[in-house]
N, C-alpha and C positions, 0 to 999 in steps of 0.2 A: 304608575301602577302597571305591572307587567301582565296581570291576568285580564283576558279579554271579555269575561262574561258579565259585563255590567248590565244585566237584563232589566234591572229595576230603574235604571237611570235613563231618562229620555235624552235625545240628542241635544236639545238646548241646555239641559242641566250639565251634560258632559262637556259641552263647549265652554260654558261659564266656569266650570270647575277647572278645565285645562288652562284657560286664559288667566284666571286669577291665582292659580296655585302652582303652575308649572308642574314639576315632578314631585313636589312635596305636599303633604296633607295641609289643608286649610285650617287655620285656627283664628279665633277672634277673642276679644277681651271677655266676651260673655260665654265663651266655650269652655267647658270643663270636661276634659277627656276622662272617662272612667278609669279608676285604678283597679287592678286585679284584686279580687276579694280573697282573703285567706280562707282556704277550705281544704279539708282532707280529701284525698283522692278517693272517689266513689268506686264501689265494686263494679257498677255499670258505667258506661261512658255517657250517661245522661243523668240529670238531676231532677228533683221534684220539689215544687214550691209547697209551702205550707199555706193552705187555703182556708179562708173563712167561708163556711158553707151554711146556707139557710134555705128554707122553703120560700120560693118566690116565683111568680109568673113574670113573663116579659112585660116591661112597662108599655102602656098603650101608645106612647109617643113614637115607638118604632113603626107603627102602622098609620101615623098621622099624615095629612097632606104636606107637600113641600111648601116652603114660604115663597113669596114673590121676591125674586132676586134682582129685578130690573132697577130697583131704586138703590142698590148697593148691598153687598153681602155683610157689611160690618155688623149691622144690628138685625139682620134678617133671621138668623138662626137663634131660636129661643128654646127654653126647656119644654115648650109645647110641640116642637118639631123633632123629627128623627135626627140623630147626630149627623153632621155634614159628612164625615168620613164614611159613615155607614151608607149614606145615599150614594156617594161617588163610587164606592166599592161595588155596590149592587148594580149601578149603571154600567160600570166597566165589565162586570161579569155577564152582562146581557140579561139581567133579571127583568122579565116582562112586567111584573107588578110595579116595580120601581120606575120602569120606563113609562108606564101609563100615568103614574103620579107626576113624572117630569112633564109630559105633554099637557096634562091638566094645569100645572102651574104656569107653563109657558102661555097657554091660551088665556089664563086669567090675567097674566101680565099684559098681554096684547089688548085684552078687553078694557083694562084700566087706563089705556092711553099710551103705553110705552111703544116706542118705535121698534121696527124690526131689528135695526142695528143695535139698539140698546139691549134688547132681549137676547140676541145672538151673542153679543159680547159677554153678557152676564152668565148665561147658561152654558155656553160652550166650555167654560173653564171647568165645569164639573167633570169633563172627560179628559182633562189635560194629562193626568198621570195614568191613564188606562194602559193596562198591558194587553195581552191578546185574549180577550174574553170571547164569549159566545155572541155571535153577531146576527142571528136569524131574526130576532125581534126588530132590531134597528134597520135591517135590510128591508123588512116588510113595511116599516113606517115611511121610509124615504120614497118608496114606490107607490104609496097609497095616496091617490089624488084627493081622497076625502079628508085627509089630515090638512091642517092649516099649513100654509107655505112657511111660516115662521117655525113651526114645530119641526117640519121636515128639514129645514136648514140647520137647526140645532142638532138634530139626531144624526146628520151627516158626520159630525165630529165623533160620534160614537163608533163610526166605521173606520176611522183613520188608522187604527192599529191592527185591524183584522187582516189576517193573511189567508183567508179562505179564497179559493179561486173565484167563487161567485162574487165576492166583494171587490176583488181587483177588476173583474170584468165590469162591475157596476160603475166604478170610478172612471173607467176608460170609455164606457159606452154612454153613460149619462153625463149631462153637463152639471157636474157637482158644483156647489158654491165655491167661489175662488178661495176663501180662507180655508175651508175644509180640504180642498184639493191640494193646496200647498202643504198643509199639515200632513196629509196622506203621503205625498211624495217625499217630504222631509224624513218621515219615519221609514219609508220603504227603502231609502238609500242605505240604511243601516241594518238591512235584513241579515246580512252575513256578519256575525259577531266579530270576525277578525279584521274586517276592513270595510270602508264605505264603498258603495257602488255609485258612480256618477249617474245622474238622471239625464238621459238623452234629450236633446232639444226636440220640441214638438210645438206646433201651433197652439195646441191646448195649453201647454205649459206657459207659452208666451202670453196668452190671454189671461190666465189665472194670476201669474206673477205680476203682470202689469196692473191688474186690478188691485192686488194687495198693496202694491207700491202707492197707487193713487189714493187708496182708502185706508192707509195705515192707522189713522187716528181712530178708526172704527174696529180695529183688529182685536180679537180675543187675546188673552194673556199669552205672551211669548211667541206670537205669530206676528212678524213684523216685516218691514220692507227689506231689510238686510237679508233675512232668511229667504224671502222670495227671489231677490236678486241673485243670491248665491246659487240657488237651484237653477236659475235661468242661465247663469254663466258657467256651469260646471263642465259643459262640453264645448270645446273650441269649435265654434260654428259661425260662419258669416251672419246667419239669421239671428243667432243669439247676440252677437256683438252689435248688430244693427238695432235690435230691440233695446239693449241696455243703453246704447248711445242716444236713442230717441227719448228714453225715460230720463236720462241724465240732462238732456237739453231742456226738458220741460220741468225739471225739479227746481222749485224756488228756494228750498231750504238747503243750507250749506252742508249740514250733516248728512242729509239724504243724498246729496251729490257725492259725498265721500263714500257712502255705503255702495252706491252704484258703481263708482270707480273701482272700489275694492273688488266687486264682483267680476270685474274684467280681468282678473289676474291670470286666467288661463287662456285668454283670447289672443290670437295672433294678428287680428285686425289692427292696422297701424294706428288709427285714431284711438282705439280702445287701449292699445299698449301705451300710447303717449299719456292718456289720462291716468292710467294706473301708475306709471312711473312718476308722474307729477305728484300723485298722492304719496308715493313712497318718499319723495324728496322732503315731505313735511315731517317724516320721522315718527308718525303716530300709529301707523297701520301694522298690526301684528302679521298679516299675511305677507308683507314685504320680506320678512325674514325667511320665508320658505317658498318664495316665488321661484319656481323652477326656471322660468323663462328669463329671469333677471341674471341667472348665473351664466358665466361665459361658456360658449360652445356646448350647450346642452344637446346631447345626441338625439337624433330622431329615432334611432333603432331601439326598440324596447329591450333588446339584449344588453345594450350598453347602459340604458337607464337602470336596469336591474343591477348590473355590476357596480354602478356608482351609487346604488341605494336611492335612486330617484323614483323607483317604482317598487312598491311593496311586493313581497313574495306572493301574497294572495292575488294581487292584481296581475302580476306577471304570469301566474299559472293560468289565467283566463285569456291571455293574449293569443288568440288562435292564428294570428298572422305569423307567429313563430311556430315552426313544426313541433309537434308534441314531444318527439324524441329529444329535441334540443332543449325544450323547457325542462324536461326531466333531468337531463344531464347537467344543466346549469344549476338547478336547485339542489341536486345531489352534491355537486362539487362544492357549493357554498356551505351546505349543511355539514359536509364532512370536514370543513375547515374550522369547526367549533373550537373556541378558545375562551376559557374563563366564563364569565357571566354573559355569554353571547346570545342575547335573546333574538337577534336577527337570524342566527342560525336555527334557533328553535322554530321561528316563523317559517323558515325555508323548509324545515322538515315537515311541518304541518301542511304546507302547500304541496310539497312533494307527495305526501300521502293521498292527496286528492287526485293526483295524476297516475301514480304508480305505488300502490301500497307495498308491492314486493321490493322495490328499490328503497322505499322509506324504511322498511324493516331491516334491510341490509345496512343502512347508515346507522340506525338505532342500535344494532348489535355492536357496531364499532364504538359507539358512544358508551356502551354499558360498562366498560372497564375504566372509564374516566371519572374523576371526581366531579360531581354535578350538584347543583342546588336541587332540593327535593322537588320543587315545582317542575324543573326540567326533567327530572327522573320519572315523574308521572307520565310524561309523553313516551319516554323510552320503555317503561313497563308495559304500557298499553300496546305498543307495537311489537315488542319482543315476545310477550306472553300470549298475545292474540294476533298472530301474523295474518290469519285469514280474514278477509272482509266478512263482517257479520258475526265473528266469533265472540267478540266482547259483548255484543248485544245478546247473544244466546246465553252467555255466562250470567249476565244480569237477569235475564228471564228466569234462569234456573235458581237464582237467589230469591225470586219472588218480587223483583223490582221492575216489573213491567211498566209500560207507559200508562200514565193516568188517562182514562178515557177522554177523548176530545182535546188532549193537550199535546199530542205528539207532533213535532214539527221538524223537518229537515234533519232527521237523525243521521243521514248519510254523511253530513258534514262534521259530525262530532268525532273526536279522536280519542280522548281520555274517558275514563269511567265517569268523572265528574261532569264533563261536557255532555255525555250521553244521558246522564240523569237529569241534567238541566233540560235538554230537549224532550225528554220523556215526561216533563212536568213534575218531577220528583225533587227538584232542587231549586233554590232561589238564591240569587246573588244580589247584594245590595250594600250601599254605603251605610255604615253604622252612624255616621254623622249626617243628620237630616237637614241641617241648615235652616231649621224653623223652630218655633215654639208656638203651641205644644208640639210634641214629636209624633203624635198619632200612633201610639203603640197598638191601638185597636185595629188600625188598618193593617199593620204588619202581622198581627195575630191572624187576621182573616186570610191574608196572602199565604201565610205558612200553613194554616189549617187546610187550605185548598190543595196543598201538596199531597194530602192523604184523604181524599173524599170518603165520607162514610165514618171516619173515626170520630169526628165531632159534628156530625150532621145535625142541623137545626140549632146549633149553638150560636148565640149572638154576643158580640163583644162591644164593650164601651170603655173608653178612657176618661177618667176624671183627672185633669191636670192640676198641679198646684196653681194658686193665684199668681198673677204677675209679680205682686209684692213679695210673696214667699220665694218665688224663683230668683228675684233680684237679691234677696237676703240670704239665699242658699239654705233655706230651712224647709223647703217644700218637698213633698213626695207625690208620686202619681198613684192613683188607684186604678187597677185593672180589673174589670168586672166581666163575668160571663154568665149568661142565662141559658138554661137548657134542661129539659126533662123536669120542669117544676122546681128547679134548684137555682140558687144564685151563688156564684163562686166569686170570691174577691181576694186579691193579693195586693201588696204594696210594691211599687217599683221605685228605684232611686231616681232622682233628678240629676242628670249629668249635663245640664245645659241643652245643647242641641244634638246630643248623642242618645241613641236608644239605650235602655237598660236591657241588653240582649239576654243576659242570664235570666232575668226575671221572665222575659217573654218565653224562652224555651222551657224553663222549668214549670211555668204555668201550663203550657200546652201538654207537657208530659204528665203533669199531675191530673189535668182534666181527662186525658185519655185513659189513664189508669183508673180514675174514679168511675168512668163510664164503661169500664170493662173492655177497653180496646188495648191491643198490644202494639199499636203504632207509637213510634217515638221520633223525636226531632233532635238532631245533633248538629253542632257547628264544626265545620272542617277547618283544618289548619290553613292560615293565610299569612302573608308577610306584610300586610298593610291593614287599613281600616275597612276594607271591603269584606263583609261576612259572606260565607258560603254555607248555607243550611240545607240539609238533606233530611227527608222524612221517609219512613217505611216501617214495615214490621220489625220488631226489635231483633228477632233472630237473623233476619236478612241483613240488617245494619251491622250486627256483630260480625257476621261472616264476611261482609264487605270490608270492614276494618281489619279483620284478621288476614285478608288477602293482600293487604299492602297497597291496593290500588288507590285508596284514599286514606287520609290521616285525620284524626280528630284534633280539634284545637280547643282552646279555652275561649268560651263566649265572652269573657271579660277583656280579652286582648284585642 
């Protein structure tokens, strides 16, 4: 996938996707990719679902206590409890009421005799897919000495994706639990959507990573010894190498020793290098294929690393040991050498814009006369039509597509209109293939509704999936339900295996907004793969944005 904006996919998900799929989309025997539906071209660029509408209040289960998860989740969630996806989405959004229900459930589990490690492992998973929600409530809980120690440890996981300065300071100043701290660092390294940022070695990292390695069997979902070891080994440091070697010497399990050896792939320490090379000799470690140090005569100079594409453009732009003028010249030279589907040149142009927008505009103007893929041309349009810094943002402001309150992050790093809408909280990028059953269309509905606060305020969503037997037989359909304003709205969505019925989701949101008197609409933008890009905003604003050519609408079935 060429597009960098995989905001909904967590790092572990991305890594699993990359290792198992390479550059092609994953499929399985049970996967049924949706076929485009035949439909006449609508006058408007959005569609409306036909809804079954009835008078109804919200079911009481949405306000019910949470179940005890310490004995296993498989049978914990019943029709008497709120839907699990509703709970996780509320927690990720920082909802104080749901947070208090979580703490009450944790305390009940502890009172029933469950150990702290059992409770943390069970409840921390509720925060696994969290985006960047509001963090004030969770911050208050972890600092409240009156709360139980187990509850505080669980809630630390709710802070791992927060990017508020207060939260970052909290993780660095407080001795956060090891599993939560490793989760926080793992997510922090992907703060820049174009490239990862290595986590520098610190005694704090060494303590946390070592504890996770020793206690891996107690770890919550997708936090493991390999993740912790990789964080520890990201920076070539004698202290990091010594810590990894010590853990390796004490590891009784062969697979754990292999993971620790793999984490040494960036280390120059002779013993660490020997262990990594011995692992590579077995022919099973993917990192061996991209180990920079195993290549002959790898240059120490970052200029040469960049020229040989051993250093990404984004990373090279940050290398302050190279004079700024040289970084600009090298990036501009490589970007100017664009040929064909040269995405490395595009990344160079993007990195160049962070150092010198004026020079990036000059290169983009030279590109403008060449045949380019539409996705490449999006970058060119943004630079040539809005050469001044801040001009594109001002244009979007004029369209009425200002930042969603509380959602604006790092807009200065955004280059295209779509990237800027993403950072303003008005766009969502996600894989249409969920890799799970049921697909949790209701969670996607909530995430998309959050792109336009107020349009569907107070509306609650629920998904009723087909039975497993119906899914296996290919005869099932999903029911998507919304409650709000004393009404119950329902549509049917097709079952495409582990793919969302995205057309149903978007047309449902548009129909709900229209029924409730809102002019907000949701559209899917054009993509070249299975990653959907959805934007929300006032209908006239979206129409003017599409007319501008800065973004292009796509078929939500594709």
